[in-house]
Each structure stands twice: as C-alpha cells, then as structure tokens.
N, CA and C atoms as a LAMMPS dump frame, in Angstrom:
ITEM: TIMESTEP
0
ITEM: NUMBER OF ATOMS
561
ITEM: BOX BOUNDS ff ff ff
-5.0000000000000000e+02 5.0000000000000000e+02
-5.0000000000000000e+02 5.0000000000000000e+02
-5.0000000000000000e+02 5.0000000000000000e+02
ITEM: ATOMS id mol type element x y z
1 1 1 N -410.482 143.686 359.712
2 1 2 C -410.225 142.888 360.648
3 1 3 C -410.62 141.663 360.308
4 2 1 N -409.858 140.575 360.626
5 2 2 C -410.313 139.243 360.026
6 2 3 C -411.177 138.64 361.04
7 3 1 N -412.214 137.466 360.526
8 3 2 C -412.864 136.789 361.632
9 3 3 C -412 135.387 361.77
10 4 1 N -412.332 134.845 362.992
11 4 2 C -411.986 133.267 363.323
12 4 3 C -413.015 132.394 363.351
13 5 1 N -412.486 131.524 362.349
14 5 2 C -413.472 130.518 362.147
15 5 3 C -413.057 129.172 362.422
16 6 1 N -413.895 128.328 363.08
17 6 2 C -413.709 126.898 363.231
18 6 3 C -414.442 126.411 362.304
19 7 1 N -413.748 125.283 361.855
20 7 2 C -414.134 124.473 360.713
21 7 3 C -413.75 122.931 361.025
22 8 1 N -414.801 121.907 361.106
23 8 2 C -414.191 120.796 361.286
24 8 3 C -415.406 119.547 360.71
25 9 1 N -414.889 118.524 360.527
26 9 2 C -415.923 117.434 360.018
27 9 3 C -416.333 116.52 361.387
28 10 1 N -417.448 116.15 361.633
29 10 2 C -417.57 115.699 362.632
30 10 3 C -418.67 114.717 362.184
31 11 1 N -418.653 113.64 363.259
32 11 2 C -419.546 112.542 362.964
33 11 3 C -421.041 113.092 363.606
34 12 1 N -422.137 112.239 363.38
35 12 2 C -423.21 112.787 363.78
36 12 3 C -423.573 112.93 365.231
37 13 1 N -422.744 112.158 365.897
38 13 2 C -422.873 112.232 367.268
39 13 3 C -421.782 113.397 367.769
40 14 1 N -421.193 113.848 367.245
41 14 2 C -420.148 115.277 367.62
42 14 3 C -418.894 114.817 367.932
43 15 1 N -418.278 113.798 366.81
44 15 2 C -416.732 113.352 367.403
45 15 3 C -416.252 113.799 366.118
46 16 1 N -414.803 114.157 366.396
47 16 2 C -413.802 114.456 365.097
48 16 3 C -412.999 113.11 365.269
49 17 1 N -412.659 112.266 365.774
50 17 2 C -412.048 111.09 366.123
51 17 3 C -412.954 109.833 366.694
52 18 1 N -412.662 108.805 366.273
53 18 2 C -413.408 107.896 367.046
54 18 3 C -412.674 107.304 368.442
55 19 1 N -413.008 106.607 369.202
56 19 2 C -412.218 106.018 370.132
57 19 3 C -411.066 105.305 370.129
58 20 1 N -410.743 104.906 368.825
59 20 2 C -409.449 104.569 368.557
60 20 3 C -408.467 105.583 367.806
61 21 1 N -408.925 106.922 367.668
62 21 2 C -408.294 107.743 367.142
63 21 3 C -408.252 108.187 365.547
64 22 1 N -409.165 107.083 364.802
65 22 2 C -409.119 107.406 363.912
66 22 3 C -410.215 108.422 363.141
67 23 1 N -409.715 109.105 362.343
68 23 2 C -411.044 110.03 361.38
69 23 3 C -411.157 109.754 359.982
70 24 1 N -410.998 108.243 359.561
71 24 2 C -411.027 107.883 358.274
72 24 3 C -412.84 108.36 357.948
73 25 1 N -413.566 108.304 358.975
74 25 2 C -414.911 108.781 358.376
75 25 3 C -415.354 109.906 357.924
76 26 1 N -414.447 111.008 358.215
77 26 2 C -414.277 112.107 357.598
78 26 3 C -413.824 112.347 356.198
79 27 1 N -413.481 111.47 355.517
80 27 2 C -412.63 111.861 354.28
81 27 3 C -413.713 112.3 353.419
82 28 1 N -413.542 113.442 352.818
83 28 2 C -414.499 113.956 351.959
84 28 3 C -414.741 113.196 350.46
85 29 1 N -415.7 113.121 350.011
86 29 2 C -415.524 112.98 348.458
87 29 3 C -415.401 114.029 347.851
88 30 1 N -415.269 114.217 346.443
89 30 2 C -414.969 115.031 345.393
90 30 3 C -415.707 116.251 345.671
91 31 1 N -417.023 116.546 346.093
92 31 2 C -418.193 117.407 345.904
93 31 3 C -417.964 118.071 347.205
94 32 1 N -417.876 117.305 348.365
95 32 2 C -417.602 118.133 349.896
96 32 3 C -416.132 118.79 349.659
97 33 1 N -415.077 117.988 349.108
98 33 2 C -413.795 118.614 349.197
99 33 3 C -413.808 119.836 348.426
100 34 1 N -414.222 120.137 347.257
101 34 2 C -414.238 121.333 346.26
102 34 3 C -415.161 122.399 347.503
103 35 1 N -416.153 122.182 347.852
104 35 2 C -416.65 122.835 348.973
105 35 3 C -415.838 123.516 349.934
106 36 1 N -415.185 122.314 350.606
107 36 2 C -414.098 123.1 351.835
108 36 3 C -413.167 123.886 351.335
109 37 1 N -412.315 123.721 350.251
110 37 2 C -411.399 124.463 349.483
111 37 3 C -412.209 125.836 349.279
112 38 1 N -413.395 125.846 348.759
113 38 2 C -413.719 127.232 348.589
114 38 3 C -414.085 127.668 349.913
115 39 1 N -414.329 127.203 350.818
116 39 2 C -414.583 127.812 352.247
117 39 3 C -413.513 128.383 352.796
118 40 1 N -412.09 127.658 352.506
119 40 2 C -411.01 128.171 353.095
120 40 3 C -410.334 129.126 352.119
121 41 1 N -410.668 129.447 351.195
122 41 2 C -409.994 130.387 350.262
123 41 3 C -409.777 131.949 350.853
124 42 1 N -410.881 132.209 351.63
125 42 2 C -410.795 133.338 352.43
126 42 3 C -409.602 133.518 353.658
127 43 1 N -409.058 132.194 354.172
128 43 2 C -408.334 132.006 355.36
129 43 3 C -407.05 132.561 355.124
130 44 1 N -406.503 133.52 355.608
131 44 2 C -405.015 133.888 355.673
132 44 3 C -404.223 133.21 356.445
133 45 1 N -404.664 132.624 357.645
134 45 2 C -403.787 132.302 358.58
135 45 3 C -404.739 131.156 359.37
136 46 1 N -403.882 129.914 359.697
137 46 2 C -404.472 128.971 360.188
138 46 3 C -403.801 128.742 361.616
139 47 1 N -404.272 128.615 362.618
140 47 2 C -403.943 128.249 363.923
141 47 3 C -404.292 126.83 364.438
142 48 1 N -403.099 126.225 364.621
143 48 2 C -403.224 125.032 364.727
144 48 3 C -402.552 124.557 366.247
145 49 1 N -402.9 123.14 367.083
146 49 2 C -402.26 122.732 367.843
147 49 3 C -401.27 121.803 367.124
148 50 1 N -400.439 121.17 368.111
149 50 2 C -399.321 120.388 367.49
150 50 3 C -399.899 119.429 366.98
151 51 1 N -400.647 118.622 367.502
152 51 2 C -401.348 117.27 366.868
153 51 3 C -401.769 117.358 365.473
154 52 1 N -402.662 118.353 365.402
155 52 2 C -403.197 118.757 364.051
156 52 3 C -402.223 119.256 363.06
157 53 1 N -401.233 120.091 363.459
158 53 2 C -400.395 120.429 362.561
159 53 3 C -399.596 119.247 361.991
160 54 1 N -399.423 118.293 362.999
161 54 2 C -398.431 116.959 362.575
162 54 3 C -399.421 116.434 361.451
163 55 1 N -400.46 116.433 361.298
164 55 2 C -401.482 115.601 360.306
165 55 3 C -401.352 116.545 358.829
166 56 1 N -401.61 117.863 359.23
167 56 2 C -401.608 118.838 358.188
168 56 3 C -400.359 119.157 357.556
169 57 1 N -399.423 119.009 358.208
170 57 2 C -398.013 119.34 357.512
171 57 3 C -397.724 118.67 356.201
172 58 1 N -398.553 117.254 356.036
173 58 2 C -398.231 116.705 355.045
174 58 3 C -398.883 117.153 353.737
175 59 1 N -399.619 118.193 353.923
176 59 2 C -400.043 119.154 352.389
177 59 3 C -398.688 119.721 352.327
178 60 1 N -398.143 120.226 352.835
179 60 2 C -396.601 120.991 352.289
180 60 3 C -396.006 120.405 351.266
181 61 1 N -395.891 119.116 350.874
182 61 2 C -395.206 118.629 350.093
183 61 3 C -396.126 117.781 349.1
184 62 1 N -397.451 118.125 349.191
185 62 2 C -398.435 117.247 348.241
186 62 3 C -398.057 118.102 346.856
187 63 1 N -398.492 117.004 345.612
188 63 2 C -398.19 117.504 344.558
189 63 3 C -399.514 118.575 344.105
190 64 1 N -399.124 119.726 343.629
191 64 2 C -400.369 120.707 343.38
192 64 3 C -400.616 120.728 341.558
193 65 1 N -400.112 119.716 340.857
194 65 2 C -400.377 119.689 339.497
195 65 3 C -399.995 117.943 339.34
196 66 1 N -400.136 117.892 338.126
197 66 2 C -400.017 116.361 337.455
198 66 3 C -400.995 115.334 337.979
199 67 1 N -400.704 114.023 338.201
200 67 2 C -401.883 113.193 338.431
201 67 3 C -402.496 113.344 339.819
202 68 1 N -402.337 114.219 340.52
203 68 2 C -403.203 114.429 341.663
204 68 3 C -404.874 114.867 341.364
205 69 1 N -405.599 114.071 342.206
206 69 2 C -406.84 114.728 342.255
207 69 3 C -406.963 116.276 342.16
208 70 1 N -408.078 116.832 341.099
209 70 2 C -407.801 118.282 341.503
210 70 3 C -408.431 118.886 342.556
211 71 1 N -409.143 118.297 343.333
212 71 2 C -409.482 118.878 344.442
213 71 3 C -408.81 118.855 345.882
214 72 1 N -407.678 117.72 345.507
215 72 2 C -406.478 117.574 346.436
216 72 3 C -405.222 118.543 346.188
217 73 1 N -404.957 118.717 344.912
218 73 2 C -404.171 119.493 344.619
219 73 3 C -404.593 121.186 344.78
220 74 1 N -405.678 121.307 344.443
221 74 2 C -406.209 122.65 345.044
222 74 3 C -405.967 122.875 346.123
223 75 1 N -406.458 122.003 347.296
224 75 2 C -406.362 122.438 348.664
225 75 3 C -404.852 122.425 349.023
226 76 1 N -404.169 121.569 348.342
227 76 2 C -402.79 121.668 348.669
228 76 3 C -402.084 123.419 348.562
229 77 1 N -402.416 123.716 347.361
230 77 2 C -402.236 125.026 346.9
231 77 3 C -402.702 125.938 348.101
232 78 1 N -403.992 125.856 348.426
233 78 2 C -404.44 126.777 349.347
234 78 3 C -403.661 126.496 350.711
235 79 1 N -403.459 125.378 350.793
236 79 2 C -402.676 125.215 352.532
237 79 3 C -401.292 125.71 352.538
238 80 1 N -400.569 125.853 351.373
239 80 2 C -399.252 126.057 351.297
240 80 3 C -399.141 127.815 351.128
241 81 1 N -400.269 128.199 350.682
242 81 2 C -400.125 129.776 350.561
243 81 3 C -400.765 130.174 351.972
244 82 1 N -400.992 129.859 352.717
245 82 2 C -401.53 130.433 354.273
246 82 3 C -400.679 130.169 355.114
247 83 1 N -400.643 131.377 355.879
248 83 2 C -399.791 131.226 357.007
249 83 3 C -400.289 130.351 358.22
250 84 1 N -399.139 130.088 359.05
251 84 2 C -399.536 128.924 360.036
252 84 3 C -399.052 129.336 361.237
253 85 1 N -399.769 129.219 362.421
254 85 2 C -399.52 129.255 363.805
255 85 3 C -399.445 128.133 364.319
256 86 1 N -398.335 127.292 365.164
257 86 2 C -398.646 125.965 365.827
258 86 3 C -398.497 126.613 367.267
259 87 1 N -399.32 126.179 367.86
260 87 2 C -399.068 126.569 369.495
261 87 3 C -398.631 124.641 370.092
262 88 1 N -397.408 125.427 370.552
263 88 2 C -396.651 123.835 371.123
264 88 3 C -395.784 124.192 371.899
265 89 1 N -395.701 123.69 372.991
266 89 2 C -394.346 123.808 374.104
267 89 3 C -393.231 122.825 373.711
268 90 1 N -393.646 121.523 372.805
269 90 2 C -393.065 120.355 372.532
270 90 3 C -392.006 120.831 371.319
271 91 1 N -392.836 121.626 370.317
272 91 2 C -391.941 121.451 369.193
273 91 3 C -390.948 122.888 369.093
274 92 1 N -389.786 122.556 368.278
275 92 2 C -388.81 123.688 368.258
276 92 3 C -388.403 124.146 367.041
277 93 1 N -388.852 123.113 366.061
278 93 2 C -388.936 123.511 364.687
279 93 3 C -390.18 123.048 363.657
280 94 1 N -390.399 123.655 362.413
281 94 2 C -391.317 123.138 361.528
282 94 3 C -391.286 122.889 360.32
283 95 1 N -391.739 121.981 359.867
284 95 2 C -391.677 121.428 358.481
285 95 3 C -392.264 121.985 357.437
286 96 1 N -392.798 123.245 357.555
287 96 2 C -393.66 123.908 356.607
288 96 3 C -393.079 125.624 356.567
289 97 1 N -393.323 125.774 355.412
290 97 2 C -393.233 127.223 354.798
291 97 3 C -394.001 128.119 355.678
292 98 1 N -394.03 129.457 355.612
293 98 2 C -395.073 130.42 356.436
294 98 3 C -395.55 130.059 357.713
295 99 1 N -394.633 129.213 358.545
296 99 2 C -395.164 128.753 359.798
297 99 3 C -394.123 129.155 360.994
298 100 1 N -394.734 129.445 362.072
299 100 2 C -394.4 129.862 363.181
300 100 3 C -394.793 129.135 364.484
301 101 1 N -393.83 128.953 365.625
302 101 2 C -394.412 128.402 366.543
303 101 3 C -394.492 129.476 367.652
304 102 1 N -395.629 128.904 368.694
305 102 2 C -395.95 129.978 369.791
306 102 3 C -395.96 129.026 370.857
307 103 1 N -394.994 129.232 371.831
308 103 2 C -395.334 128.143 373.153
309 103 3 C -396.72 127.96 373.739
310 104 1 N -397.482 129.172 373.808
311 104 2 C -398.701 128.782 374.302
312 104 3 C -399.765 129.985 373.966
313 105 1 N -401.103 129.245 374.142
314 105 2 C -402.279 130.286 373.364
315 105 3 C -402.475 131.465 374.077
316 106 1 N -402.162 132.512 373.699
317 106 2 C -402.685 133.839 374.47
318 106 3 C -403.684 134.352 374.023
319 107 1 N -404.757 134.578 374.601
320 107 2 C -406.021 135.156 373.758
321 107 3 C -405.719 136.477 373.3
322 108 1 N -405.12 137.385 374.28
323 108 2 C -405.041 139.012 374.022
324 108 3 C -404.135 138.89 372.35
325 109 1 N -403.258 137.876 372.448
326 109 2 C -402.264 137.942 371.232
327 109 3 C -403.033 137.515 370.072
328 110 1 N -403.827 136.584 369.951
329 110 2 C -404.826 136.076 369.17
330 110 3 C -405.884 137.354 368.797
331 111 1 N -406.5 138.108 369.711
332 111 2 C -407.239 139.309 369.202
333 111 3 C -406.335 140.238 368.552
334 112 1 N -405.199 140.456 368.843
335 112 2 C -404.38 141.596 368.208
336 112 3 C -404.468 140.822 366.964
337 113 1 N -404.008 139.829 366.463
338 113 2 C -403.932 139.068 365.274
339 113 3 C -405.131 139.316 364.329
340 114 1 N -406.516 139.158 365.145
341 114 2 C -407.622 139.114 364.361
342 114 3 C -407.648 140.536 363.973
343 115 1 N -407.35 141.469 364.729
344 115 2 C -407.574 143.058 364.62
345 115 3 C -406.808 143.594 363.604
346 116 1 N -405.511 142.999 363.064
347 116 2 C -404.414 143.395 362.366
348 116 3 C -404.643 142.682 361.084
349 117 1 N -405.453 141.578 360.744
350 117 2 C -405.528 140.713 359.772
351 117 3 C -406.405 141.272 358.696
352 118 1 N -405.93 140.936 357.314
353 118 2 C -406.442 141.678 356.227
354 118 3 C -407.534 140.385 355.74
355 119 1 N -406.926 139.101 356.268
356 119 2 C -407.921 138.048 355.724
357 119 3 C -408.304 137.289 356.782
358 120 1 N -408.998 136.57 356.845
359 120 2 C -409.869 135.479 357.713
360 120 3 C -408.852 134.78 358.44
361 121 1 N -409.054 134.149 359.856
362 121 2 C -408.033 133.279 360.378
363 121 3 C -408.953 131.899 360.524
364 122 1 N -408.293 130.525 360.648
365 122 2 C -409.184 129.576 361.114
366 122 3 C -408.407 129.047 362.253
367 123 1 N -409.11 128.29 363.048
368 123 2 C -408.697 127.714 364.304
369 123 3 C -408.785 126.018 364.099
370 124 1 N -407.793 125.148 364.302
371 124 2 C -407.914 124.123 364.025
372 124 3 C -407.519 123.057 365.255
373 125 1 N -408.247 122.075 365.115
374 125 2 C -408.153 121.328 366.4
375 125 3 C -409.012 121.411 367.547
376 126 1 N -409.633 120.401 368.06
377 126 2 C -410.71 120.848 369.232
378 126 3 C -410.031 121.217 370.61
379 127 1 N -409.138 121.183 371.007
380 127 2 C -408.467 121.686 372.065
381 127 3 C -407.967 122.928 371.564
382 128 1 N -407.36 123.372 370.881
383 128 2 C -407.185 124.712 370.65
384 128 3 C -408.251 125.604 370.39
385 129 1 N -409.316 125.069 369.797
386 129 2 C -410.694 125.802 369.33
387 129 3 C -411.665 125.785 370.72
388 130 1 N -411.205 124.949 371.871
389 130 2 C -411.844 125.232 373.096
390 130 3 C -411.195 126.266 373.889
391 131 1 N -409.699 126.657 373.596
392 131 2 C -409.346 128.085 374.16
393 131 3 C -410.093 128.958 373.642
394 132 1 N -410.007 129.197 372.195
395 132 2 C -410.512 130.139 371.346
396 132 3 C -412.016 130.292 371.886
397 133 1 N -413.134 129.252 371.768
398 133 2 C -414.228 129.702 372.082
399 133 3 C -414.237 130.055 373.649
400 134 1 N -413.733 129.597 374.691
401 134 2 C -413.858 130.122 376.031
402 134 3 C -413.203 131.689 376.103
403 135 1 N -412.345 131.927 375.341
404 135 2 C -412.063 133.285 375.256
405 135 3 C -412.767 134.252 374.57
406 136 1 N -413.822 133.996 373.759
407 136 2 C -414.828 134.508 372.997
408 136 3 C -414.095 134.975 371.766
409 137 1 N -413.477 134.218 371.131
410 137 2 C -412.473 134.739 369.768
411 137 3 C -413.036 134.195 368.428
412 138 1 N -413.937 133.147 368.821
413 138 2 C -414.479 132.437 367.544
414 138 3 C -415.616 133.243 367.028
415 139 1 N -415.617 133.519 365.951
416 139 2 C -416.693 134.319 365.142
417 139 3 C -417.586 133.414 364.35
418 140 1 N -417.166 132.237 363.691
419 140 2 C -418.02 131.424 362.891
420 140 3 C -417.866 130.181 363.035
421 141 1 N -418.664 129.238 362.601
422 141 2 C -418.732 127.624 363.002
423 141 3 C -418.784 127.15 361.884
424 142 1 N -418.367 126.422 361.065
425 142 2 C -418.528 125.342 360.053
426 142 3 C -418.335 123.839 360.413
427 143 1 N -419.593 123.437 360.502
428 143 2 C -419.556 121.764 360.828
429 143 3 C -419.968 120.964 359.699
430 144 1 N -419.226 120.171 359.384
431 144 2 C -419.534 119 358.219
432 144 3 C -420.02 118.048 358.899
433 145 1 N -421.304 117.727 358.8
434 145 2 C -421.575 116.708 359.5
435 145 3 C -421.783 115.312 358.712
436 146 1 N -420.911 114.29 359.227
437 146 2 C -420.961 113.085 358.113
438 146 3 C -421.87 111.937 358.822
439 147 1 N -422.485 111.413 357.881
440 147 2 C -423.55 110.468 358.444
441 147 3 C -422.942 109.211 359.009
442 148 1 N -422.517 109.392 360.22
443 148 2 C -421.93 108.055 360.799
444 148 3 C -422.125 108.579 362.393
445 149 1 N -422.382 107.473 362.981
446 149 2 C -422.452 107.491 364.671
447 149 3 C -421.079 106.655 365.081
448 150 1 N -420.312 107.338 365.915
449 150 2 C -418.687 106.751 366.121
450 150 3 C -418.727 106.246 367.491
451 151 1 N -419.736 106.581 368.475
452 151 2 C -419.949 106.263 369.765
453 151 3 C -418.855 106.949 371.103
454 152 1 N -418.018 107.549 370.502
455 152 2 C -417.218 108.228 371.335
456 152 3 C -415.622 108.673 370.56
457 153 1 N -414.861 109.289 371.475
458 153 2 C -413.603 109.756 370.78
459 153 3 C -413.52 111.122 371.221
460 154 1 N -412.792 111.949 370.297
461 154 2 C -412.25 113.612 370.643
462 154 3 C -413.759 114.514 370.092
463 155 1 N -414.266 114.947 371.113
464 155 2 C -415.355 115.767 370.784
465 155 3 C -415.115 116.89 369.929
466 156 1 N -415.664 117.475 368.983
467 156 2 C -415.481 118.222 368.164
468 156 3 C -415.653 119.813 368.962
469 157 1 N -416.736 119.855 369.776
470 157 2 C -417.388 121.248 370.345
471 157 3 C -416.959 121.009 371.864
472 158 1 N -416.356 122.24 372.44
473 158 2 C -416.036 122.007 373.789
474 158 3 C -417.389 122.119 374.738
475 159 1 N -416.911 121.533 375.988
476 159 2 C -418.01 121.39 377.023
477 159 3 C -417.912 122.985 377.638
478 160 1 N -418.572 122.985 378.402
479 160 2 C -418.443 124.278 379.103
480 160 3 C -418.602 125.528 379.019
481 161 1 N -418.892 125.659 377.414
482 161 2 C -419.121 127.125 377.019
483 161 3 C -420.17 126.83 376.251
484 162 1 N -421.021 128.388 376.728
485 162 2 C -422.407 128.482 375.867
486 162 3 C -422.154 129.745 375.068
487 163 1 N -422.595 129.417 373.744
488 163 2 C -422.774 130.783 372.644
489 163 3 C -423.86 130.608 372.091
490 164 1 N -424.511 131.741 371.839
491 164 2 C -425.615 131.582 371.079
492 164 3 C -425.385 131.791 369.518
493 165 1 N -425.84 131.153 368.693
494 165 2 C -425.367 131.255 367.367
495 165 3 C -426.57 131.533 366.229
496 166 1 N -426.233 132.317 365.05
497 166 2 C -427.082 132.136 364.062
498 166 3 C -426.879 131.614 362.943
499 167 1 N -428.081 130.864 362.529
500 167 2 C -427.349 129.747 361.175
501 167 3 C -427.465 130.701 359.776
502 168 1 N -426.352 130.773 359.254
503 168 2 C -426.011 131.663 358.209
504 168 3 C -426.411 130.859 356.673
505 169 1 N -426.25 129.496 356.812
506 169 2 C -425.989 128.585 355.306
507 169 3 C -426.407 127.146 355.719
508 170 1 N -427.036 126.286 355.297
509 170 2 C -426.845 124.721 355.337
510 170 3 C -426.794 124.636 353.99
511 171 1 N -426.254 123.087 353.576
512 171 2 C -426.272 122.382 352.602
513 171 3 C -425.858 121.049 352.791
514 172 1 N -426.642 120.096 351.965
515 172 2 C -426.903 118.971 351.817
516 172 3 C -425.99 118.285 350.76
517 173 1 N -424.999 117.272 350.67
518 173 2 C -424.262 116.84 349.862
519 173 3 C -425.095 115.661 349.444
520 174 1 N -424.749 115.055 348.149
521 174 2 C -425.265 114.031 347.75
522 174 3 C -424.72 112.815 348.362
523 175 1 N -423.526 112.485 349.109
524 175 2 C -423.21 111.538 349.641
525 175 3 C -423.624 111.429 351.267
526 176 1 N -424.373 112.498 351.721
527 176 2 C -425.081 112.477 352.774
528 176 3 C -424.491 113.676 353.887
529 177 1 N -423.257 113.915 353.786
530 177 2 C -422.845 115.146 354.491
531 177 3 C -423.613 116.171 354.553
532 178 1 N -423.778 117.04 355.434
533 178 2 C -424.724 118.087 355.404
534 178 3 C -423.664 119.257 356.185
535 179 1 N -423.449 120.388 355.5
536 179 2 C -422.563 121.543 356.187
537 179 3 C -423.604 122.533 356.81
538 180 1 N -423.21 123.13 357.773
539 180 2 C -423.762 123.921 358.605
540 180 3 C -422.861 125.167 359.046
541 181 1 N -423.137 126.341 358.646
542 181 2 C -422.572 127.419 358.752
543 181 3 C -423.189 128.525 359.771
544 182 1 N -422.54 128.849 360.957
545 182 2 C -423.341 129.518 362.152
546 182 3 C -422.001 130.581 362.188
547 183 1 N -422.791 131.685 362.462
548 183 2 C -422.03 132.929 363.135
549 183 3 C -422.357 133.189 364.485
550 184 1 N -421.309 133.37 365.291
551 184 2 C -421.684 133.703 366.892
552 184 3 C -422.426 135.101 366.986
553 185 1 N -423.474 134.967 367.63
554 185 2 C -424.335 136.071 367.881
555 185 3 C -423.627 137.227 368.697
556 186 1 N -423.823 138.496 367.808
557 186 2 C -423.021 139.316 368.053
558 186 3 C -421.317 139.769 367.654
559 187 1 N -421.177 138.667 366.993
560 187 2 C -419.716 138.841 366.231
561 187 3 C -419.674 139.432 365.351
C-alpha cells in the first residue's frame, strides 16, 4: 500500500504564493533541490490539480543531461518517470507522458489507488490537497519553510481540517529553509 504525501514549499506565514500569485520566494537552492529530489524518489504517482499541472508540465521537456544544473536534470528524470493524474473538468488533453485526466476528485477512487500502489503517491496543489486532507487520505506532510513573510496569497494548508501529527524529521538548510516532515497520527 502506498502512502499519500503532501509536500510543498511555503512562506513562514503559511503561503505557497504571494497575493500577486508569485511563488518566486520558493525557488530552492542546490542543497534544498537535491533534498527535494531525494524525498520524491519513492513517489510513483503525482496527483495534481489543473493549475499546478500546468506549471509542472514544463518538466516533461526539461533536459536530463548536458548543460542542465545537476539537481534540475535529476528532478526532470524523477518527474518524467512518475505517473500523473490531473483532476480537471476543463482539460481534455495533457502534454506529458504517463498522465491521465480525471474530471473530479473522488476520495474512494484515491483510496483504492493507494491500496493498490506499489510506491507512494503525492498530492500537489493546496486546493486538491484540501480535498485529500478532508477525506482523511493524507498520510504524511513535508513542509519546506522559506525564510520570508509574504503577508497573503494562497494558503498551503486547508482551513477547517484538524489532524494530529507526529514529527518524524526536521532539517535546517544553510540558506535558511527548514524542512519539517510529519506523519498523520494513526496513518
């Protein structure tokens, strides 16, 4: 059975984008990028909402060798090798291999996907993650706290959901980012 993991980079005040929609404050340095890559290696399937998929699909054509920064090339290989499920009522086609569209998020279908998975799954994007949190599907949370306050924007974690968490690990990076890895208690 696979675990469903929510992982995101977030401002210290809890936002993944600022009020203008920018997430430039989350751009990882080489040290953080390498750590993120290692944390994604066990992921076999990414669950995305449409907006995040449209950002992430750029990794489909990123070079995996040559002049590319090693951490970026490694991330591209990891992303390209994983399956992707995009939840969207608007999309009719996708621009990446190993990708399928589901018109709506169905908790029981995701539960079955977890039960049959040989590898872990990730849920990306705060709106989709909120549905997964509310349905009790999220098993682990990885937050990469960026040393910045942005004062508003899109919140990383959902309102109206209470979960007790156990801290599994933490790490401080030289650039000031802090990684917190939690497991949902009872998961």
